[in-house]
N, CA, C, O and the ligand as a Tripos MOL2 file, in Angstrom:
@<TRIPOS>MOLECULE
protein
  265   263    67     0     0
PROTEIN
NO_CHARGES

@<TRIPOS>ATOM
      1 N          24.5450   18.3140    1.0240 N.3       1 MET1
      2 CA         23.6900   18.0040   -0.1150 C.3       1 MET1
      3 C          23.1280   16.6000    0.0180 C.2       1 MET1
      4 O          23.7790   15.6820    0.5160 O.2       1 MET1
      5 N          21.9100   16.4730   -0.4400 N.am      2 GLY2
      6 CA         21.2840   15.1540   -0.4080 C.3       2 GLY2
      7 C          21.7530   14.2800   -1.5510 C.2       2 GLY2
      8 O          22.6440   14.6530   -2.3140 O.2       2 GLY2
      9 N          21.1480   13.1230   -1.6570 N.am      3 ALA3
     10 CA         21.5130   12.1870   -2.7180 C.3       3 ALA3
     11 C          21.0610   12.7350   -4.0630 C.2       3 ALA3
     12 O          19.9550   13.2580   -4.1970 O.2       3 ALA3
     13 N          21.9280   12.6070   -5.0510 N.am      4 LEU4
     14 CA         21.6220   13.1160   -6.3810 C.3       4 LEU4
     15 C          21.7780   12.0010   -7.3980 C.2       4 LEU4
     16 O          22.6110   11.1160   -7.2070 O.2       4 LEU4
     17 N          21.0000   12.0160   -8.4750 N.am      5 PRO5
     18 CA         21.1710   11.0030   -9.5130 C.3       5 PRO5
     19 C          22.5230   11.1530  -10.1900 C.2       5 PRO5
     20 O          23.0010   12.2610  -10.4330 O.2       5 PRO5
     21 N          23.1270   10.0060  -10.4880 N.am      6 LYS6
     22 CA         24.4730   10.0120  -11.0540 C.3       6 LYS6
     23 C          24.4540   10.4480  -12.5110 C.2       6 LYS6
     24 O          25.3530   11.1510  -12.9740 O.2       6 LYS6
     25 N          23.4170   10.0210  -13.2300 N.am      7 LYS7
     26 CA         23.3490   10.2850  -14.6680 C.3       7 LYS7
     27 C          21.9980   10.8920  -15.0180 C.2       7 LYS7
     28 O          20.9930   10.6390  -14.3530 O.2       7 LYS7
     29 N          21.9940   11.6840  -16.0590 N.am      8 LYS8
     30 CA         20.7310   12.2170  -16.5610 C.3       8 LYS8
     31 C          19.9000   11.0670  -17.1340 C.2       8 LYS8
     32 O          20.4130   10.2210  -17.8650 O.2       8 LYS8
     33 N          18.6020   11.0480  -16.7880 N.am      9 VAL9
     34 CA         17.7010   10.0140  -17.3030 C.3       9 VAL9
     35 C          17.3190   10.3950  -18.7290 C.2       9 VAL9
     36 O          16.8700   11.5120  -18.9850 O.2       9 VAL9
     37 N          17.5010    9.4560  -19.6490 N.am     10 SER10
     38 CA         17.2070    9.7300  -21.0550 C.3      10 SER10
     39 C          15.7120    9.8930  -21.2690 C.2      10 SER10
     40 O          14.9020    9.4620  -20.4480 O.2      10 SER10
     41 N          15.3580   10.5210  -22.3800 N.am     11 ARG11
     42 CA         13.9480   10.7220  -22.6890 C.3      11 ARG11
     43 C          13.2200    9.3920  -22.8130 C.2      11 ARG11
     44 O          12.0680    9.2650  -22.3980 O.2      11 ARG11
     45 N          13.9090    8.3850  -23.3980 N.am     12 ALA12
     46 CA         13.2630    7.0740  -23.5700 C.3      12 ALA12
     47 C          13.0200    6.4220  -22.2230 C.2      12 ALA12
     48 O          11.9550    5.8500  -21.9910 O.2      12 ALA12
     49 N          13.9990    6.5030  -21.3300 N.am     13 ARG13
     50 CA         13.8490    5.8690  -20.0200 C.3      13 ARG13
     51 C          12.7760    6.5870  -19.2050 C.2      13 ARG13
     52 O          11.9630    5.9560  -18.5300 O.2      13 ARG13
     53 N          12.7890    7.9000  -19.2800 N.am     14 ARG14
     54 CA         11.7690    8.6750  -18.5670 C.3      14 ARG14
     55 C          10.3790    8.3400  -19.1040 C.2      14 ARG14
     56 O           9.4300    8.1840  -18.3350 O.2      14 ARG14
     57 N          10.2650    8.2300  -20.4420 N.am     15 GLY15
     58 CA          8.9820    7.9000  -21.0390 C.3      15 GLY15
     59 C           8.5120    6.5080  -20.6700 C.2      15 GLY15
     60 O           7.3240    6.2830  -20.4440 O.2      15 GLY15
     61 N           9.4650    5.5600  -20.6100 N.am     16 SER16
     62 CA          9.1040    4.1950  -20.2250 C.3      16 SER16
     63 C           8.5840    4.1700  -18.7980 C.2      16 SER16
     64 O           7.6350    3.4480  -18.4900 O.2      16 SER16
     65 N           9.1990    4.9510  -17.9310 N.am     17 ARG17
     66 CA          8.7550    4.9770  -16.5410 C.3      17 ARG17
     67 C           7.3480    5.5520  -16.4480 C.2      17 ARG17
     68 O           6.5290    5.0850  -15.6560 O.2      17 ARG17
     69 N           7.0710    6.5720  -17.2660 N.am     18 ARG18
     70 CA          5.7760    7.2440  -17.1840 C.3      18 ARG18
     71 C           4.6990    6.5590  -18.0290 C.2      18 ARG18
     72 O           3.5660    7.0340  -18.0900 O.2      18 ARG18
     73 N           5.0430    5.4570  -18.6720 N.am     19 ALA19
     74 CA          4.0670    4.7920  -19.5410 C.3      19 ALA19
     75 C           2.8640    4.3080  -18.7500 C.2      19 ALA19
     76 O           1.7670    4.2080  -19.3000 O.2      19 ALA19
     77 N           3.0480    4.0030  -17.4630 N.am     20 HIS20
     78 CA          1.9450    3.4960  -16.6450 C.3      20 HIS20
     79 C           1.2690    4.6110  -15.8550 C.2      20 HIS20
     80 O           0.3660    4.3440  -15.0620 O.2      20 HIS20
     81 N           1.6910    5.8510  -16.0600 N.am     21 THR21
     82 CA          1.1130    6.9740  -15.3340 C.3      21 THR21
     83 C          -0.1000    7.4730  -16.1100 C.2      21 THR21
     84 O           0.0300    8.2490  -17.0560 O.2      21 THR21
     85 N          -1.2520    7.0290  -15.7070 N.am     22 HIS22
     86 CA         -2.4820    7.4710  -16.3550 C.3      22 HIS22
     87 C          -3.6330    7.1510  -15.4250 C.2      22 HIS22
     88 O          -3.4930    6.3710  -14.4830 O.2      22 HIS22
     89 N          -4.7540    7.7530  -15.6950 N.am     23 LEU23
     90 CA         -5.9560    7.4960  -14.9190 C.3      23 LEU23
     91 C          -6.6180    6.2270  -15.4340 C.2      23 LEU23
     92 O          -6.6170    5.9500  -16.6330 O.2      23 LEU23
     93 N          -7.1790    5.4680  -14.5130 N.am     24 ALA24
     94 CA         -7.8870    4.2420  -14.8970 C.3      24 ALA24
     95 C          -9.3480    4.5780  -15.1390 C.2      24 ALA24
     96 O          -9.9370    5.3860  -14.4220 O.2      24 ALA24
     97 N          -9.9260    3.9520  -16.1540 N.am     25 THR25
     98 CA        -11.3540    4.1460  -16.3890 C.3      25 THR25
     99 C         -12.1290    3.4200  -15.2980 C.2      25 THR25
    100 O         -11.8150    2.2680  -14.9990 O.2      25 THR25
    101 N         -13.1320    4.0550  -14.6940 N.am     26 PRO26
    102 CA        -13.8820    3.3920  -13.6370 C.3      26 PRO26
    103 C         -14.6600    2.2040  -14.1780 C.2      26 PRO26
    104 O         -15.2400    2.2610  -15.2620 O.2      26 PRO26
    105 N         -14.6620    1.1260  -13.4030 N.am     27 THR27
    106 CA        -15.3910   -0.0840  -13.7930 C.3      27 THR27
    107 C         -16.8730    0.1370  -13.5300 C.2      27 THR27
    108 O         -17.2760    0.3980  -12.3970 O.2      27 THR27
    109 N         -17.6770    0.0330  -14.5710 N.am     28 LEU28
    110 CA        -19.1090    0.2730  -14.4550 C.3      28 LEU28
    111 C         -19.8570   -1.0380  -14.6420 C.2      28 LEU28
    112 O         -19.3970   -1.9470  -15.3320 O.2      28 LEU28
    113 N         -21.0170   -1.1100  -14.0110 N.am     29 MET29
    114 CA        -21.8960   -2.2580  -14.1930 C.3      29 MET29
    115 C         -23.3250   -1.7420  -14.2660 C.2      29 MET29
    116 O         -23.6030   -0.6030  -13.8910 O.2      29 MET29
    117 N         -24.2300   -2.5890  -14.7530 N.am     30 ASN30
    118 CA        -25.6350   -2.2150  -14.7990 C.3      30 ASN30
    119 C         -26.2630   -2.5460  -13.4490 C.2      30 ASN30
    120 O         -26.0990   -3.6480  -12.9240 O.2      30 ASN30
    121 N         -26.9860   -1.5700  -12.8980 N.am     31 CYS31
    122 CA        -27.6360   -1.7670  -11.6050 C.3      31 CYS31
    123 C         -28.6760   -2.8830  -11.7280 C.2      31 CYS31
    124 O         -29.5100   -2.8470  -12.6330 O.2      31 CYS31
    125 N         -28.6380   -3.8800  -10.8240 N.am     32 PRO32
    126 CA        -29.6450   -4.9660  -10.9220 C.3      32 PRO32
    127 C         -31.0550   -4.4760  -10.6220 C.2      32 PRO32
    128 O         -32.0190   -5.1300  -11.0180 O.2      32 PRO32
    129 N         -31.2070   -3.3330   -9.9280 N.am     33 GLN33
    130 CA        -32.5360   -2.8220   -9.5940 C.3      33 GLN33
    131 C         -33.1110   -2.0090  -10.7430 C.2      33 GLN33
    132 O         -34.2070   -2.2950  -11.2250 O.2      33 GLN33
    133 N         -32.3710   -0.9950  -11.1840 N.am     34 CYS34
    134 CA        -32.9350   -0.0650  -12.1620 C.3      34 CYS34
    135 C         -32.2590   -0.1720  -13.5180 C.2      34 CYS34
    136 O         -32.7600    0.3910  -14.4920 O.2      34 CYS34
    137 N         -31.1500   -0.8680  -13.6110 N.am     35 GLY35
    138 CA        -30.5200   -1.0570  -14.9040 C.3      35 GLY35
    139 C         -29.5820    0.0550  -15.3290 C.2      35 GLY35
    140 O         -28.9400   -0.0460  -16.3750 O.2      35 GLY35
    141 N         -29.4890    1.1290  -14.5280 N.am     36 ALA36
    142 CA        -28.6140    2.2320  -14.9020 C.3      36 ALA36
    143 C         -27.1500    1.8360  -14.6760 C.2      36 ALA36
    144 O         -26.8520    0.9580  -13.8670 O.2      36 ALA36
    145 N         -26.2620    2.4850  -15.3920 N.am     37 ARG37
    146 CA        -24.8520    2.2200  -15.2200 C.3      37 ARG37
    147 C         -24.3960    2.8010  -13.8860 C.2      37 ARG37
    148 O         -24.6760    3.9590  -13.5780 O.2      37 ARG37
    149 N         -23.6910    1.9910  -13.0960 N.am     38 LYS38
    150 CA        -23.2040    2.4600  -11.8110 C.3      38 LYS38
    151 C         -21.8360    1.8560  -11.5670 C.2      38 LYS38
    152 O         -21.4580    0.8600  -12.1850 O.2      38 LYS38
    153 N         -21.1000    2.4760  -10.6550 N.am     39 MET39
    154 CA        -19.7830    1.9670  -10.3170 C.3      39 MET39
    155 C         -19.9200    0.7520   -9.4160 C.2      39 MET39
    156 O         -20.8250    0.6840   -8.5840 O.2      39 MET39
    157 N         -19.0140   -0.2120   -9.5850 N.am     40 THR40
    158 CA        -19.0640   -1.4200   -8.7690 C.3      40 THR40
    159 C         -18.7130   -1.0770   -7.3260 C.2      40 THR40
    160 O         -17.9020   -0.1850   -7.0760 O.2      40 THR40
    161 N         -19.3260   -1.7870   -6.3740 N.am     41 HIS41
    162 CA        -19.1110   -1.5990   -4.9390 C.3      41 HIS41
    163 C         -19.4780   -0.1860   -4.4850 C.2      41 HIS41
    164 O         -18.9200    0.3370   -3.5200 O.2      41 HIS41
    165 N         -20.4390    0.4240   -5.2100 N.am     42 HIS42
    166 CA        -20.9450    1.7350   -4.8190 C.3      42 HIS42
    167 C         -22.4650    1.6730   -4.8270 C.2      42 HIS42
    168 O         -23.0680    0.8870   -5.5580 O.2      42 HIS42
    169 N         -23.0760    2.5240   -3.9930 N.am     43 VAL43
    170 CA        -24.5270    2.6210   -3.9960 C.3      43 VAL43
    171 C         -24.9640    3.2270   -5.3230 C.2      43 VAL43
    172 O         -24.3470    4.1740   -5.8100 O.2      43 VAL43
    173 N         -26.0230    2.6860   -5.9050 N.am     44 CYS44
    174 CA        -26.5090    3.2040   -7.1840 C.3      44 CYS44
    175 C         -27.0270    4.6320   -6.9750 C.2      44 CYS44
    176 O         -27.9260    4.8340   -6.1580 O.2      44 CYS44
    177 N         -26.4900    5.6200   -7.6860 N.am     45 PRO45
    178 CA        -26.9700    6.9920   -7.4980 C.3      45 PRO45
    179 C         -28.3530    7.2190   -8.0910 C.2      45 PRO45
    180 O         -28.9950    8.2210   -7.7760 O.2      45 PRO45
    181 N         -28.8240    6.3190   -8.9360 N.am     46 THR46
    182 CA        -30.1250    6.5150   -9.5740 C.3      46 THR46
    183 C         -31.2610    6.0430   -8.6840 C.2      46 THR46
    184 O         -32.2400    6.7640   -8.4920 O.2      46 THR46
    185 N         -31.1380    4.8200   -8.1290 N.am     47 CYS47
    186 CA        -32.2350    4.2840   -7.3210 C.3      47 CYS47
    187 C         -31.8700    4.1720   -5.8400 C.2      47 CYS47
    188 O         -32.7550    3.9330   -5.0180 O.2      47 CYS47
    189 N         -30.5910    4.3390   -5.4710 N.am     48 GLY48
    190 CA        -30.2060    4.3530   -4.0670 C.3      48 GLY48
    191 C         -30.1850    3.0010   -3.4030 C.2      48 GLY48
    192 O         -30.3500    2.9170   -2.1860 O.2      48 GLY48
    193 N         -29.9850    1.9290   -4.1640 N.am     49 THR49
    194 CA        -29.9410    0.6020   -3.5680 C.3      49 THR49
    195 C         -28.5170    0.0620   -3.6170 C.2      49 THR49
    196 O         -27.7120    0.4480   -4.4640 O.2      49 THR49
    197 N         -28.2320   -0.8440   -2.6820 N.am     50 TYR50
    198 CA        -26.9670   -1.5710   -2.7070 C.3      50 TYR50
    199 C         -27.2480   -2.9920   -2.2590 C.2      50 TYR50
    200 O         -27.7870   -3.2060   -1.1730 O.2      50 TYR50
    201 N         -26.8970   -3.9470   -3.0670 N.am     51 ASN51
    202 CA        -27.0760   -5.3670   -2.7700 C.3      51 ASN51
    203 C         -28.5440   -5.6730   -2.4580 C.2      51 ASN51
    204 O         -28.8410   -6.4910   -1.5870 O.2      51 ASN51
    205 N         -29.4390   -5.0240   -3.1590 N.am     52 GLY52
    206 CA        -30.8570   -5.2680   -2.9940 C.3      52 GLY52
    207 C         -31.5030   -4.4940   -1.8640 C.2      52 GLY52
    208 O         -32.7180   -4.5830   -1.6850 O.2      52 GLY52
    209 N         -30.7250   -3.7290   -1.0860 N.am     53 ASN53
    210 CA        -31.2850   -2.9760    0.0310 C.3      53 ASN53
    211 C         -31.3720   -1.5010   -0.3390 C.2      53 ASN53
    212 O         -30.4780   -0.9560   -0.9860 O.2      53 ASN53
    213 N         -32.4770   -0.8530    0.0870 N.am     54 GLN54
    214 CA        -32.6250    0.5850   -0.1240 C.3      54 GLN54
    215 C         -31.8140    1.2830    0.9590 C.2      54 GLN54
    216 O         -32.1710    1.2220    2.1360 O.2      54 GLN54
    217 N         -30.7290    1.9420    0.5760 N.am     55 VAL55
    218 CA        -29.8620    2.5810    1.5580 C.3      55 VAL55
    219 C         -29.8750    4.0940    1.4190 C.2      55 VAL55
    220 O         -29.4040    4.7870    2.3200 O.2      55 VAL55
    221 N         -30.3950    4.6270    0.3270 N.am     56 LEU56
    222 CA        -30.4720    6.0740    0.1520 C.3      56 LEU56
    223 C         -31.8910    6.4310   -0.2540 C.2      56 LEU56
    224 O         -32.5490    5.7010   -0.9950 O.2      56 LEU56
    225 N         -32.3430    7.5660    0.2470 N.am     57 ARG57
    226 CA        -33.6490    8.0710   -0.1840 C.3      57 ARG57
    227 C         -33.4090    9.0030   -1.3700 C.2      57 ARG57
    228 O         -32.7940   10.0610   -1.2290 O.2      57 ARG57
    229 N         -33.8990    8.5990   -2.5260 N.am     58 ILE58
    230 CA        -33.6940    9.3780   -3.7350 C.3      58 ILE58
    231 C         -34.8930   10.3030   -3.9010 C.2      58 ILE58
    232 O         -36.0330    9.8530   -4.0080 O.2      58 ILE58
    233 N         -34.6120   11.6090   -3.9190 N.am     59 GLU59
    234 CA        -35.6760   12.5760   -4.1320 C.3      59 GLU59
    235 C         -35.9320   12.7130   -5.6230 C.2      59 GLU59
    236 O         -35.0260   12.5680   -6.4430 O.2      59 GLU59
    237 N         -37.1990   12.9990   -5.9590 N.am     60 ASP60
    238 CA        -37.5790   13.0870   -7.3630 C.3      60 ASP60
    239 C         -36.8330   14.2210   -8.0550 C.2      60 ASP60
    240 O         -36.2760   14.0510   -9.1400 O.2      60 ASP60
    241 N         -36.8340   15.4050   -7.3900 N.am     61 LYS61
    242 CA        -36.1930   16.5570   -7.9860 C.3      61 LYS61
    243 C         -34.7500   16.6240   -7.4990 C.2      61 LYS61
    244 O         -34.5230   16.5980   -6.2890 O.2      61 LYS61
    245 N         -33.7810   16.7100   -8.3800 N.am     62 PRO62
    246 CA        -32.4070   16.8650   -7.9230 C.3      62 PRO62
    247 C         -32.2150   18.1920   -7.2110 C.2      62 PRO62
    248 O         -32.6780   19.2360   -7.6700 O.2      62 PRO62
    249 N         -31.5240   18.1330   -6.0850 N.am     63 ARG63
    250 CA        -31.3320   19.3260   -5.2550 C.3      63 ARG63
    251 C         -30.4900   20.3480   -6.0010 C.2      63 ARG63
    252 O         -29.5410   20.0080   -6.7070 O.2      63 ARG63
    253 N         -30.8660   21.6150   -5.8250 N.am     64 GLU64
    254 CA        -30.1400   22.7020   -6.5000 C.3      64 GLU64
    255 C         -28.7580   22.8190   -5.8830 C.2      64 GLU64
    256 O         -28.6080   22.7600   -4.6630 O.2      64 GLU64
    257 N         -27.7540   22.9830   -6.7240 N.am     65 ALA65
    258 CA        -26.3840   23.1740   -6.2510 C.3      65 ALA65
    259 C         -26.2280   24.5800   -5.7180 C.2      65 ALA65
    260 O         -26.5550   25.5570   -6.3930 O.2      65 ALA65
    261 N         -25.7210   24.6740   -4.4860 N.am     66 ASN66
    262 CA        -25.5550   26.0070   -3.8740 C.3      66 ASN66
    263 C         -24.2320   26.6230   -4.2970 C.2      66 ASN66
    264 O         -23.9120   27.7390   -3.8880 O.2      66 ASN66
    265 ZN        -30.1050    1.5260   -9.5100 Zn       67 ZN67
@<TRIPOS>BOND
     1     1     2 1
     2     2     3 1
     3     3     4 2
     4     3     5 am
     5     5     6 1
     6     6     7 1
     7     7     8 2
     8     7     9 am
     9     9    10 1
    10    10    11 1
    11    11    12 2
    12    11    13 am
    13    13    14 1
    14    14    15 1
    15    15    16 2
    16    15    17 am
    17    17    18 1
    18    18    19 1
    19    19    20 2
    20    19    21 am
    21    21    22 1
    22    22    23 1
    23    23    24 2
    24    23    25 am
    25    25    26 1
    26    26    27 1
    27    27    28 2
    28    27    29 am
    29    29    30 1
    30    30    31 1
    31    31    32 2
    32    31    33 am
    33    33    34 1
    34    34    35 1
    35    35    36 2
    36    35    37 am
    37    37    38 1
    38    38    39 1
    39    39    40 2
    40    39    41 am
    41    41    42 1
    42    42    43 1
    43    43    44 2
    44    43    45 am
    45    45    46 1
    46    46    47 1
    47    47    48 2
    48    47    49 am
    49    49    50 1
    50    50    51 1
    51    51    52 2
    52    51    53 am
    53    53    54 1
    54    54    55 1
    55    55    56 2
    56    55    57 am
    57    57    58 1
    58    58    59 1
    59    59    60 2
    60    59    61 am
    61    61    62 1
    62    62    63 1
    63    63    64 2
    64    63    65 am
    65    65    66 1
    66    66    67 1
    67    67    68 2
    68    67    69 am
    69    69    70 1
    70    70    71 1
    71    71    72 2
    72    71    73 am
    73    73    74 1
    74    74    75 1
    75    75    76 2
    76    75    77 am
    77    77    78 1
    78    78    79 1
    79    79    80 2
    80    79    81 am
    81    81    82 1
    82    82    83 1
    83    83    84 2
    84    83    85 am
    85    85    86 1
    86    86    87 1
    87    87    88 2
    88    87    89 am
    89    89    90 1
    90    90    91 1
    91    91    92 2
    92    91    93 am
    93    93    94 1
    94    94    95 1
    95    95    96 2
    96    95    97 am
    97    97    98 1
    98    98    99 1
    99    99   100 2
   100    99   101 am
   101   101   102 1
   102   102   103 1
   103   103   104 2
   104   103   105 am
   105   105   106 1
   106   106   107 1
   107   107   108 2
   108   107   109 am
   109   109   110 1
   110   110   111 1
   111   111   112 2
   112   111   113 am
   113   113   114 1
   114   114   115 1
   115   115   116 2
   116   115   117 am
   117   117   118 1
   118   118   119 1
   119   119   120 2
   120   119   121 am
   121   121   122 1
   122   122   123 1
   123   123   124 2
   124   123   125 am
   125   125   126 1
   126   126   127 1
   127   127   128 2
   128   127   129 am
   129   129   130 1
   130   130   131 1
   131   131   132 2
   132   131   133 am
   133   133   134 1
   134   134   135 1
   135   135   136 2
   136   135   137 am
   137   137   138 1
   138   138   139 1
   139   139   140 2
   140   139   141 am
   141   141   142 1
   142   142   143 1
   143   143   144 2
   144   143   145 am
   145   145   146 1
   146   146   147 1
   147   147   148 2
   148   147   149 am
   149   149   150 1
   150   150   151 1
   151   151   152 2
   152   151   153 am
   153   153   154 1
   154   154   155 1
   155   155   156 2
   156   155   157 am
   157   157   158 1
   158   158   159 1
   159   159   160 2
   160   159   161 am
   161   161   162 1
   162   162   163 1
   163   163   164 2
   164   163   165 am
   165   165   166 1
   166   166   167 1
   167   167   168 2
   168   167   169 am
   169   169   170 1
   170   170   171 1
   171   171   172 2
   172   171   173 am
   173   173   174 1
   174   174   175 1
   175   175   176 2
   176   175   177 am
   177   177   178 1
   178   178   179 1
   179   179   180 2
   180   179   181 am
   181   181   182 1
   182   182   183 1
   183   183   184 2
   184   183   185 am
   185   185   186 1
   186   186   187 1
   187   187   188 2
   188   187   189 am
   189   189   190 1
   190   190   191 1
   191   191   192 2
   192   191   193 am
   193   193   194 1
   194   194   195 1
   195   195   196 2
   196   195   197 am
   197   197   198 1
   198   198   199 1
   199   199   200 2
   200   199   201 am
   201   201   202 1
   202   202   203 1
   203   203   204 2
   204   203   205 am
   205   205   206 1
   206   206   207 1
   207   207   208 2
   208   207   209 am
   209   209   210 1
   210   210   211 1
   211   211   212 2
   212   211   213 am
   213   213   214 1
   214   214   215 1
   215   215   216 2
   216   215   217 am
   217   217   218 1
   218   218   219 1
   219   219   220 2
   220   219   221 am
   221   221   222 1
   222   222   223 1
   223   223   224 2
   224   223   225 am
   225   225   226 1
   226   226   227 1
   227   227   228 2
   228   227   229 am
   229   229   230 1
   230   230   231 1
   231   231   232 2
   232   231   233 am
   233   233   234 1
   234   234   235 1
   235   235   236 2
   236   235   237 am
   237   237   238 1
   238   238   239 1
   239   239   240 2
   240   239   241 am
   241   241   242 1
   242   242   243 1
   243   243   244 2
   244   243   245 am
   245   245   246 1
   246   246   247 1
   247   247   248 2
   248   247   249 am
   249   249   250 1
   250   250   251 1
   251   251   252 2
   252   251   253 am
   253   253   254 1
   254   254   255 1
   255   255   256 2
   256   255   257 am
   257   257   258 1
   258   258   259 1
   259   259   260 2
   260   259   261 am
   261   261   262 1
   262   262   263 1
   263   263   264 2
@<TRIPOS>SUBSTRUCTURE
     1 MET1         2 RESIDUE 1 A MET
     2 GLY2         6 RESIDUE 1 A GLY
     3 ALA3        10 RESIDUE 1 A ALA
     4 LEU4        14 RESIDUE 1 A LEU
     5 PRO5        18 RESIDUE 1 A PRO
     6 LYS6        22 RESIDUE 1 A LYS
     7 LYS7        26 RESIDUE 1 A LYS
     8 LYS8        30 RESIDUE 1 A LYS
     9 VAL9        34 RESIDUE 1 A VAL
    10 SER10       38 RESIDUE 1 A SER
    11 ARG11       42 RESIDUE 1 A ARG
    12 ALA12       46 RESIDUE 1 A ALA
    13 ARG13       50 RESIDUE 1 A ARG
    14 ARG14       54 RESIDUE 1 A ARG
    15 GLY15       58 RESIDUE 1 A GLY
    16 SER16       62 RESIDUE 1 A SER
    17 ARG17       66 RESIDUE 1 A ARG
    18 ARG18       70 RESIDUE 1 A ARG
    19 ALA19       74 RESIDUE 1 A ALA
    20 HIS20       78 RESIDUE 1 A HIS
    21 THR21       82 RESIDUE 1 A THR
    22 HIS22       86 RESIDUE 1 A HIS
    23 LEU23       90 RESIDUE 1 A LEU
    24 ALA24       94 RESIDUE 1 A ALA
    25 THR25       98 RESIDUE 1 A THR
    26 PRO26      102 RESIDUE 1 A PRO
    27 THR27      106 RESIDUE 1 A THR
    28 LEU28      110 RESIDUE 1 A LEU
    29 MET29      114 RESIDUE 1 A MET
    30 ASN30      118 RESIDUE 1 A ASN
    31 CYS31      122 RESIDUE 1 A CYS
    32 PRO32      126 RESIDUE 1 A PRO
    33 GLN33      130 RESIDUE 1 A GLN
    34 CYS34      134 RESIDUE 1 A CYS
    35 GLY35      138 RESIDUE 1 A GLY
    36 ALA36      142 RESIDUE 1 A ALA
    37 ARG37      146 RESIDUE 1 A ARG
    38 LYS38      150 RESIDUE 1 A LYS
    39 MET39      154 RESIDUE 1 A MET
    40 THR40      158 RESIDUE 1 A THR
    41 HIS41      162 RESIDUE 1 A HIS
    42 HIS42      166 RESIDUE 1 A HIS
    43 VAL43      170 RESIDUE 1 A VAL
    44 CYS44      174 RESIDUE 1 A CYS
    45 PRO45      178 RESIDUE 1 A PRO
    46 THR46      182 RESIDUE 1 A THR
    47 CYS47      186 RESIDUE 1 A CYS
    48 GLY48      190 RESIDUE 1 A GLY
    49 THR49      194 RESIDUE 1 A THR
    50 TYR50      198 RESIDUE 1 A TYR
    51 ASN51      202 RESIDUE 1 A ASN
    52 GLY52      206 RESIDUE 1 A GLY
    53 ASN53      210 RESIDUE 1 A ASN
    54 GLN54      214 RESIDUE 1 A GLN
    55 VAL55      218 RESIDUE 1 A VAL
    56 LEU56      222 RESIDUE 1 A LEU
    57 ARG57      226 RESIDUE 1 A ARG
    58 ILE58      230 RESIDUE 1 A ILE
    59 GLU59      234 RESIDUE 1 A GLU
    60 ASP60      238 RESIDUE 1 A ASP
    61 LYS61      242 RESIDUE 1 A LYS
    62 PRO62      246 RESIDUE 1 A PRO
    63 ARG63      250 RESIDUE 1 A ARG
    64 GLU64      254 RESIDUE 1 A GLU
    65 ALA65      258 RESIDUE 1 A ALA
    66 ASN66      262 RESIDUE 1 A ASN
    67 ZN67       265 GROUP 0 **** ****
């Protein structure tokens, strides 16, 4: 048999451990080019620029999802 816990973990202790278990809200900023909300350190999905450079070609019509 492998290692086993000596004592049952109480509900309070288990809850305290899980208090930090949650998803973080993504940090958003306004794009300096187009002003849309975008994630930091990511290419803007609206205008396709990063750090003032055009890195993505944004098509006018959004592509149909297959
Ligand atoms: Zn943008």
